[in-house]
MDAnalysis code that builds the backbone (N, CA, C; Angstrom):
import MDAnalysis as mda
import numpy as np

u = mda.Universe.empty(477, n_residues=159, atom_resindex=np.repeat(np.arange(159), 3), trajectory=True)
u.add_TopologyAttr("name", ["N", "CA", "C"] * 159)
u.add_TopologyAttr("resid", np.arange(1, 160))
u.add_TopologyAttr("resname", ["UNK", "UNK", "UNK", "UNK", "UNK", "UNK", "UNK", "UNK", "UNK", "UNK", "UNK", "UNK", "UNK", "UNK", "UNK", "UNK", "UNK", "UNK", "UNK", "UNK", "UNK", "UNK", "UNK", "UNK", "UNK", "UNK", "UNK", "UNK", "UNK", "UNK", "UNK", "UNK", "UNK", "UNK", "UNK", "UNK", "UNK", "UNK", "UNK", "UNK", "UNK", "UNK", "UNK", "UNK", "UNK", "UNK", "UNK", "UNK", "UNK", "UNK", "UNK", "UNK", "UNK", "UNK", "UNK", "UNK", "UNK", "UNK", "UNK", "UNK", "UNK", "UNK", "UNK", "UNK", "UNK", "UNK", "UNK", "UNK", "UNK", "UNK", "UNK", "UNK", "UNK", "UNK", "UNK", "UNK", "UNK", "UNK", "UNK", "UNK", "UNK", "UNK", "UNK", "UNK", "UNK", "UNK", "UNK", "UNK", "UNK", "UNK", "UNK", "UNK", "UNK", "UNK", "UNK", "UNK", "UNK", "UNK", "UNK", "UNK", "UNK", "UNK", "UNK", "UNK", "UNK", "UNK", "UNK", "UNK", "UNK", "UNK", "UNK", "UNK", "UNK", "UNK", "UNK", "UNK", "UNK", "UNK", "UNK", "UNK", "UNK", "UNK", "UNK", "UNK", "UNK", "UNK", "UNK", "UNK", "UNK", "UNK", "UNK", "UNK", "UNK", "UNK", "UNK", "UNK", "UNK", "UNK", "UNK", "UNK", "UNK", "UNK", "UNK", "UNK", "UNK", "UNK", "UNK", "UNK", "UNK", "UNK", "UNK", "UNK", "UNK", "UNK", "UNK", "UNK", "UNK", "UNK", "UNK"])
u.atoms.positions = np.array([
    [-78.034, 47.460, 59.548],
    [-79.004, 48.480, 59.218],
    [-80.034, 48.541, 60.351],
    [-80.368, 49.743, 60.823],
    [-81.350, 49.854, 61.895],
    [-82.743, 49.451, 61.421],
    [-83.535, 48.978, 62.365],
    [-84.925, 48.642, 62.058],
    [-85.731, 49.931, 62.005],
    [-86.493, 50.088, 60.954],
    [-87.329, 51.270, 60.786],
    [-88.790, 50.841, 60.741],
    [-89.640, 51.693, 61.257],
    [-91.074, 51.434, 61.225],
    [-91.667, 52.153, 60.020],
    [-92.425, 51.406, 59.209],
    [-93.099, 51.987, 58.051],
    [-94.587, 51.645, 58.113],
    [-95.439, 52.547, 57.635],
    [-96.879, 52.262, 57.635],
    [-97.245, 51.228, 56.576],
    [-98.439, 50.685, 56.692],
    [-98.963, 49.739, 55.715],
    [-100.054, 50.434, 54.909],
    [-99.981, 50.295, 53.598],
    [-100.944, 50.918, 52.690],
    [-100.788, 50.234, 51.342],
    [-101.740, 50.398, 50.441],
    [-101.608, 49.791, 49.112],
    [-100.369, 50.346, 48.401],
    [-99.664, 49.510, 47.655],
    [-98.445, 49.972, 46.988],
    [-98.739, 50.987, 45.888],
    [-97.720, 51.749, 45.550],
    [-97.835, 52.707, 44.449],
    [-98.173, 51.962, 43.169],
    [-99.000, 52.580, 42.333],
    [-99.466, 51.941, 41.101],
    [-98.444, 52.010, 39.988],
    [-97.565, 52.930, 40.065],
    [-96.585, 53.121, 38.990],
    [-95.433, 53.941, 39.501],
    [-94.948, 54.818, 38.658],
    [-93.850, 55.683, 39.057],
    [-94.358, 56.772, 39.993],
    [-93.447, 57.285, 40.808],
    [-93.798, 58.208, 41.883],
    [-92.987, 59.488, 41.754],
    [-93.623, 60.604, 42.082],
    [-92.899, 61.847, 42.321],
    [-92.861, 62.027, 43.830],
    [-91.664, 62.092, 44.373],
    [-91.448, 62.275, 45.804],
    [-91.070, 63.724, 46.069],
    [-91.837, 64.398, 46.910],
    [-91.460, 65.721, 47.408],
    [-90.914, 65.530, 48.809],
    [-89.675, 65.951, 49.010],
    [-89.067, 65.839, 50.334],
    [-88.326, 67.125, 50.665],
    [-87.873, 67.189, 51.893],
    [-87.112, 68.330, 52.379],
    [-85.636, 68.146, 52.019],
    [-84.894, 69.225, 52.135],
    [-83.474, 69.214, 51.800],
    [-82.596, 68.721, 52.946],
    [-83.175, 68.344, 54.073],
    [-82.394, 67.994, 55.261],
    [-81.443, 66.837, 54.976],
    [-80.157, 67.116, 55.084],
    [-79.140, 66.116, 54.736],
    [-79.060, 64.977, 55.731],
    [-79.635, 65.129, 56.910],
    [-79.598, 64.049, 57.905],
    [-80.416, 62.839, 57.476],
    [-81.337, 63.032, 56.551],
    [-82.306, 61.978, 56.251],
    [-82.190, 61.411, 54.843],
    [-81.183, 61.803, 54.094],
    [-81.088, 61.357, 52.699],
    [-81.069, 59.836, 52.579],
    [-80.224, 59.171, 53.355],
    [-80.166, 57.708, 53.284],
    [-81.464, 57.071, 53.759],
    [-82.077, 57.653, 54.784],
    [-83.343, 57.119, 55.288],
    [-84.448, 57.230, 54.241],
    [-84.432, 58.307, 53.468],
    [-85.425, 58.469, 52.402],
    [-85.252, 57.377, 51.353],
    [-84.018, 57.113, 50.968],
    [-83.752, 56.053, 49.988],
    [-84.234, 54.706, 50.526],
    [-83.965, 54.409, 51.795],
    [-84.422, 53.143, 52.387],
    [-85.944, 53.046, 52.373],
    [-86.610, 54.146, 52.684],
    [-88.073, 54.147, 52.669],
    [-88.598, 53.861, 51.265],
    [-88.026, 54.497, 50.278],
    [-88.486, 54.283, 48.905],
    [-88.163, 52.860, 48.436],
    [-87.026, 52.326, 48.840],
    [-86.703, 50.931, 48.518],
    [-87.709, 49.988, 49.176],
    [-88.094, 50.282, 50.411],
    [-89.079, 49.465, 51.119],
    [-90.392, 49.399, 50.334],
    [-90.730, 50.474, 49.648],
    [-91.951, 50.516, 48.838],
    [-91.729, 49.958, 47.432],
    [-90.606, 49.287, 47.219],
    [-90.264, 48.699, 45.923],
    [-90.234, 49.762, 44.822],
    [-89.660, 50.916, 45.140],
    [-89.630, 52.026, 44.192],
    [-88.222, 52.350, 43.704],
    [-87.284, 51.458, 43.899],
    [-85.939, 51.697, 43.388],
    [-86.012, 51.958, 41.889],
    [-85.436, 53.079, 41.467],
    [-85.424, 53.505, 40.057],
    [-86.827, 53.734, 39.494],
    [-87.795, 54.007, 40.374],
    [-89.169, 54.267, 39.931],
    [-89.715, 55.564, 40.509],
    [-88.827, 56.460, 40.923],
    [-89.330, 57.727, 41.451],
    [-88.416, 58.880, 41.074],
    [-89.067, 60.024, 40.888],
    [-88.374, 61.297, 40.752],
    [-88.429, 61.952, 42.118],
    [-87.381, 62.677, 42.463],
    [-87.369, 63.369, 43.743],
    [-87.267, 64.868, 43.505],
    [-88.202, 65.593, 44.089],
    [-88.196, 67.054, 44.036],
    [-87.987, 67.523, 45.463],
    [-86.983, 68.349, 45.676],
    [-86.587, 68.732, 47.028],
    [-86.817, 70.221, 47.244],
    [-87.542, 70.529, 48.304],
    [-87.750, 71.911, 48.740],
    [-87.502, 71.989, 50.243],
    [-86.850, 73.031, 50.692],
    [-86.740, 73.262, 52.131],
    [-88.151, 73.306, 52.704],
    [-88.415, 72.437, 53.671],
    [-89.742, 72.388, 54.280],
    [-90.745, 71.530, 53.550],
    [-90.360, 70.912, 52.446],
    [-91.258, 70.045, 51.657],
    [-92.574, 70.769, 51.368],
    [-93.696, 70.307, 51.919],
    [-95.002, 70.917, 51.613],
    [-95.063, 72.375, 52.054],
    [-94.471, 72.692, 53.197],
    [-94.451, 74.082, 53.654],
    [-93.691, 74.952, 52.661],
    [-92.585, 74.450, 52.124],
    [-91.824, 75.210, 51.134],
    [-92.649, 75.533, 49.909],
    [-93.453, 74.584, 49.471],
    [-94.314, 74.815, 48.304],
    [-95.407, 75.831, 48.619],
    [-95.871, 75.847, 49.868],
    [-96.943, 76.769, 50.258],
    [-96.409, 78.156, 50.611],
    [-95.258, 78.203, 51.260],
    [-94.724, 79.453, 51.799],
    [-94.102, 80.338, 50.722],
    [-93.523, 79.732, 49.722],
    [-92.846, 80.469, 48.656],
    [-93.583, 80.218, 47.351],
    [-94.352, 81.193, 46.894],
    [-95.192, 81.020, 45.712],
    [-94.452, 80.510, 44.499],
    [-93.244, 81.024, 44.263],
    [-92.501, 80.564, 43.092],
    [-92.021, 79.129, 43.264],
    [-91.792, 78.693, 44.498],
    [-91.437, 77.295, 44.724],
    [-92.627, 76.396, 44.422],
    [-93.810, 76.808, 44.841],
    [-95.019, 76.038, 44.545],
    [-95.265, 75.948, 43.056],
    [-95.062, 77.053, 42.357],
    [-95.215, 77.051, 40.899],
    [-94.209, 76.103, 40.259],
    [-92.968, 76.151, 40.718],
    [-91.942, 75.253, 40.175],
    [-92.309, 73.794, 40.437],
    [-92.858, 73.506, 41.624],
    [-93.266, 72.135, 41.930],
    [-94.300, 71.642, 40.918],
    [-95.332, 72.439, 40.657],
    [-96.388, 71.993, 39.742],
    [-95.894, 71.917, 38.299],
    [-94.992, 72.781, 37.910],
    [-94.394, 72.668, 36.575],
    [-93.573, 71.385, 36.474],
    [-92.827, 71.069, 37.518],
    [-92.042, 69.834, 37.540],
    [-92.961, 68.611, 37.543],
    [-94.038, 68.683, 38.307],
    [-95.001, 67.581, 38.352],
    [-95.536, 67.276, 36.960],
    [-95.878, 68.301, 36.205],
    [-96.410, 68.080, 34.860],
    [-95.376, 67.414, 33.957],
    [-94.138, 67.875, 34.016],
    [-93.085, 67.267, 33.191],
    [-92.829, 65.827, 33.635],
    [-92.821, 65.580, 34.942],
    [-92.618, 64.218, 35.443],
    [-93.738, 63.295, 34.973],
    [-94.964, 63.792, 34.969],
    [-96.084, 62.987, 34.466],
    [-95.911, 62.689, 32.982],
    [-95.491, 63.672, 32.218],
    [-95.296, 63.492, 30.778],
    [-94.169, 62.506, 30.479],
    [-93.043, 62.681, 31.133],
    [-91.851, 61.896, 30.797],
    [-91.796, 60.539, 31.485],
    [-92.297, 60.455, 32.711],
    [-92.091, 59.244, 33.503],
    [-93.383, 58.568, 33.932],
    [-94.498, 58.999, 33.365],
    [-95.786, 58.372, 33.652],
    [-96.037, 58.258, 35.159],
    [-95.813, 59.349, 35.866],
    [-96.039, 59.383, 37.310],
    [-97.526, 59.170, 37.589],
    [-97.819, 58.279, 38.526],
    [-99.193, 57.977, 38.926],
    [-99.441, 58.260, 40.402],
    [-98.361, 58.389, 41.160],
    [-98.475, 58.620, 42.597],
    [-97.547, 59.758, 42.995],
    [-97.977, 60.523, 43.980],
    [-97.145, 61.573, 44.562],
    [-97.014, 61.275, 46.048],
    [-95.784, 61.256, 46.528],
    [-95.506, 61.104, 47.951],
    [-95.025, 62.452, 48.474],
    [-95.674, 62.947, 49.499],
    [-95.226, 64.143, 50.207],
    [-94.613, 63.647, 51.510],
    [-93.313, 63.837, 51.657],
    [-92.588, 63.317, 52.818],
    [-92.077, 64.475, 53.671],
    [-92.771, 64.706, 54.767],
    [-92.368, 65.695, 55.766],
    [-91.417, 65.013, 56.752],
    [-90.761, 65.789, 57.612],
    [-89.944, 65.170, 58.659],
    [-89.937, 66.023, 59.917],
    [-89.719, 65.355, 61.024],
    [-89.663, 66.033, 62.322],
    [-88.376, 66.851, 62.437],
    [-88.406, 67.827, 63.336],
    [-87.250, 68.681, 63.622],
    [-86.760, 69.382, 62.363],
    [-87.703, 69.911, 61.607],
    [-87.394, 70.547, 60.322],
    [-86.971, 72.003, 60.536],
    [-85.757, 72.311, 60.144],
    [-85.243, 73.666, 60.273],
    [-86.001, 74.667, 59.429],
    [-86.501, 74.248, 58.279],
    [-87.251, 75.165, 57.416],
    [-88.541, 75.620, 58.097],
    [-89.163, 74.754, 58.878],
    [-90.356, 75.173, 59.624],
    [-89.999, 76.290, 60.598],
    [-88.830, 76.176, 61.249],
    [-88.391, 77.240, 62.162],
    [-88.100, 78.525, 61.395],
    [-87.448, 78.416, 60.232],
    [-87.096, 79.597, 59.440],
    [-88.348, 80.288, 58.914],
    [-89.268, 79.524, 58.334],
    [-90.444, 80.109, 57.691],
    [-91.529, 80.533, 58.683],
    [-91.677, 79.780, 59.785],
    [-92.795, 80.023, 60.702],
    [-92.377, 80.587, 62.055],
    [-91.087, 80.660, 62.312],
    [-90.614, 81.184, 63.592],
    [-91.054, 80.313, 64.747],
    [-91.578, 80.948, 65.783],
    [-91.985, 80.237, 66.999],
    [-93.014, 79.142, 66.712],
    [-93.938, 79.388, 65.792],
    [-94.971, 78.393, 65.469],
    [-94.354, 77.114, 64.905],
    [-93.196, 77.211, 64.265],
    [-92.555, 76.047, 63.668],
    [-91.416, 75.480, 64.491],
    [-91.321, 75.895, 65.753],
    [-90.263, 75.439, 66.652],
    [-90.872, 74.525, 67.705],
    [-90.305, 73.331, 67.857],
    [-90.880, 72.335, 68.756],
    [-89.813, 71.753, 69.672],
    [-90.223, 71.410, 70.897],
    [-89.358, 70.718, 71.842],
    [-89.677, 69.220, 71.768],
    [-89.085, 68.457, 72.668],
    [-89.346, 67.020, 72.713],
    [-90.519, 66.659, 73.626],
    [-91.253, 67.645, 74.109],
    [-92.390, 67.360, 74.994],
    [-93.503, 66.657, 74.214],
    [-94.349, 65.946, 74.950],
    [-95.476, 65.244, 74.314],
    [-96.401, 66.242, 73.624],
    [-96.644, 67.383, 74.258],
    [-97.508, 68.406, 73.661],
    [-96.926, 68.888, 72.341],
    [-95.631, 69.230, 72.337],
    [-95.005, 69.714, 71.104],
    [-94.923, 68.620, 70.043],
    [-94.745, 67.379, 70.485],
    [-94.711, 66.255, 69.545],
    [-96.026, 66.193, 68.770],
    [-97.131, 66.323, 69.488],
    [-98.448, 66.310, 68.845],
    [-98.661, 67.547, 67.980],
    [-98.231, 68.710, 68.479],
    [-98.396, 69.956, 67.720],
    [-97.582, 69.914, 66.431],
    [-96.386, 69.348, 66.508],
    [-95.539, 69.224, 65.316],
    [-96.205, 68.316, 64.283],
    [-96.736, 67.197, 64.738],
    [-97.451, 66.276, 63.855],
    [-98.620, 66.988, 63.178],
    [-99.390, 67.721, 63.961],
    [-100.559, 68.429, 63.435],
    [-100.161, 69.448, 62.376],
    [-99.097, 70.202, 62.627],
    [-98.679, 71.231, 61.679],
    [-98.166, 70.618, 60.375],
    [-97.363, 69.564, 60.477],
    [-96.895, 68.885, 59.260],
    [-98.079, 68.312, 58.485],
    [-99.017, 67.724, 59.195],
    [-100.195, 67.165, 58.539],
    [-100.987, 68.260, 57.835],
    [-101.124, 69.399, 58.474],
    [-101.872, 70.516, 57.888],
    [-101.266, 70.935, 56.552],
    [-99.966, 71.174, 56.518],
    [-99.341, 71.628, 55.273],
    [-99.304, 70.527, 54.219],
    [-99.075, 69.287, 54.647],
    [-99.056, 68.179, 53.687],
    [-100.434, 67.990, 53.057],
    [-101.493, 68.043, 53.867],
    [-102.843, 67.848, 53.331],
    [-103.260, 69.009, 52.435],
    [-102.842, 70.228, 52.776],
    [-103.148, 71.373, 51.907],
    [-102.530, 71.172, 50.527],
    [-101.271, 70.752, 50.499],
    [-100.624, 70.517, 49.209],
    [-101.262, 69.326, 48.504],
    [-101.579, 68.273, 49.240],
    [-102.231, 67.105, 48.634],
    [-103.541, 67.505, 47.964],
    [-104.309, 68.368, 48.612],
    [-105.564, 68.843, 48.013],
    [-105.300, 69.615, 46.725],
    [-104.264, 70.431, 46.705],
    [-103.915, 71.181, 45.491],
    [-103.473, 70.240, 44.373],
    [-102.739, 69.191, 44.726],
    [-102.303, 68.214, 43.723],
    [-103.516, 67.475, 43.157],
    [-104.445, 67.094, 44.020],
    [-105.660, 66.415, 43.546],
    [-106.465, 67.322, 42.622],
    [-106.569, 68.594, 42.965],
    [-107.284, 69.550, 42.105],
    [-106.559, 69.703, 40.774],
    [-105.237, 69.757, 40.811],
    [-104.446, 69.851, 39.579],
    [-104.694, 68.614, 38.717],
    [-104.709, 67.446, 39.342],
    [-104.936, 66.196, 38.619],
    [-106.325, 66.178, 37.986],
    [-107.329, 66.681, 38.682],
    [-108.680, 66.742, 38.114],
    [-108.737, 67.703, 36.936],
    [-107.959, 68.776, 37.002],
    [-107.913, 69.735, 35.894],
    [-107.089, 69.209, 34.724],
    [-106.290, 68.176, 34.976],
    [-105.468, 67.525, 33.947],
    [-105.808, 66.032, 33.960],
    [-106.978, 65.650, 33.444],
    [-107.440, 64.266, 33.579],
    [-106.531, 63.235, 32.915],
    [-105.643, 63.678, 32.049],
    [-104.688, 62.746, 31.452],
    [-103.634, 62.293, 32.473],
    [-103.613, 62.944, 33.640],
    [-102.656, 62.605, 34.700],
    [-103.399, 62.256, 35.993],
    [-104.000, 61.075, 36.058],
    [-104.679, 60.678, 37.298],
    [-103.640, 60.365, 38.381],
    [-103.730, 61.054, 39.483],
    [-102.717, 60.917, 40.528],
    [-103.334, 60.488, 41.850],
    [-102.582, 59.679, 42.570],
    [-102.921, 59.313, 43.935],
    [-101.856, 59.949, 44.824],
    [-102.268, 60.606, 45.898],
    [-101.339, 61.332, 46.764],
    [-101.311, 60.689, 48.142],
    [-100.098, 60.494, 48.663],
    [-99.915, 59.996, 50.025],
    [-98.991, 60.955, 50.767],
    [-99.283, 61.153, 52.043],
    [-98.498, 62.059, 52.877],
    [-97.890, 61.272, 54.038],
    [-96.630, 61.580, 54.328],
    [-95.889, 60.859, 55.357],
    [-95.120, 61.830, 56.240],
    [-94.775, 61.359, 57.440],
    [-93.915, 62.094, 58.359],
    [-92.806, 61.157, 58.815],
    [-91.557, 61.564, 58.587],
    [-90.392, 60.762, 58.961],
    [-89.800, 61.311, 60.254],
    [-89.422, 60.397, 61.155],
    [-88.721, 60.838, 62.355],
    [-87.217, 60.842, 62.082],
    [-86.441, 61.268, 63.050],
    [-85.002, 61.425, 62.822],
    [-84.238, 60.109, 62.851],
    [-84.924, 59.008, 63.086],
    [-84.309, 57.677, 62.985],
    [-84.722, 56.974, 61.695],
    [-85.486, 57.662, 60.855],
    [-85.904, 57.088, 59.583],
    [-87.229, 56.365, 59.624],
    [-87.868, 56.312, 60.789],
    [-89.197, 55.719, 60.880],
    [-90.217, 56.630, 60.208],
    [-91.236, 56.034, 59.630],
    [-92.213, 56.797, 58.857],
    [-93.619, 56.462, 59.338],
    [-94.442, 57.496, 59.437],
    [-95.866, 57.300, 59.704],
    [-96.654, 58.010, 58.621],
    [-97.827, 57.483, 58.363],
    [-98.694, 58.082, 57.361],
    [-99.435, 59.258, 57.987],
    [-99.539, 60.336, 57.234],
    [-100.343, 61.483, 57.646],
    [-101.699, 61.347, 56.976],
    [-102.740, 61.435, 57.756],
    [-104.094, 61.214, 57.249],
    [-104.877, 62.515, 57.247],
    [-105.735, 62.660, 56.256],
    [-106.638, 63.808, 56.211],
    [-107.620, 63.697, 57.363],
    [-107.903, 64.801, 57.996],
    [-108.878, 64.822, 59.092],
    [-110.281, 64.795, 58.511],
    [-111.137, 63.984, 59.099],
    [-112.518, 63.859, 58.611],
    [-113.343, 65.061, 58.978],
])
């Protein structure tokens, strides 16, 4: 098994709802990441093309995400939400065109990180607002970016 880099952060408090992209190249890497967080059989996975961008770009997809989140909280006592973006995302190219297309240059690497962080944090803010409006479902949200080798970095809100 290849060595993967994962960030350090406090562990999930309970069950997790994972939002990830549909990219088939990363399915096994996603499972390894969740296992690393000791979440085997402790997470629901909701998949949208583009992950956070998919929820933002397609209104009905965003609505479906929040409806699913509520049911997951009711049935599985979800306490944490993981938003998992990934590099070289085809949905970003489809939905955003040139703005969502990146090369391997250092400049594009940074721009890609910034754009994924922007959409992930926007959705995280909406989830936090939803949680405040539904106090019976206190949620903690974490945002991540996976590379094409399965390495993961945490996406942080800008101060």
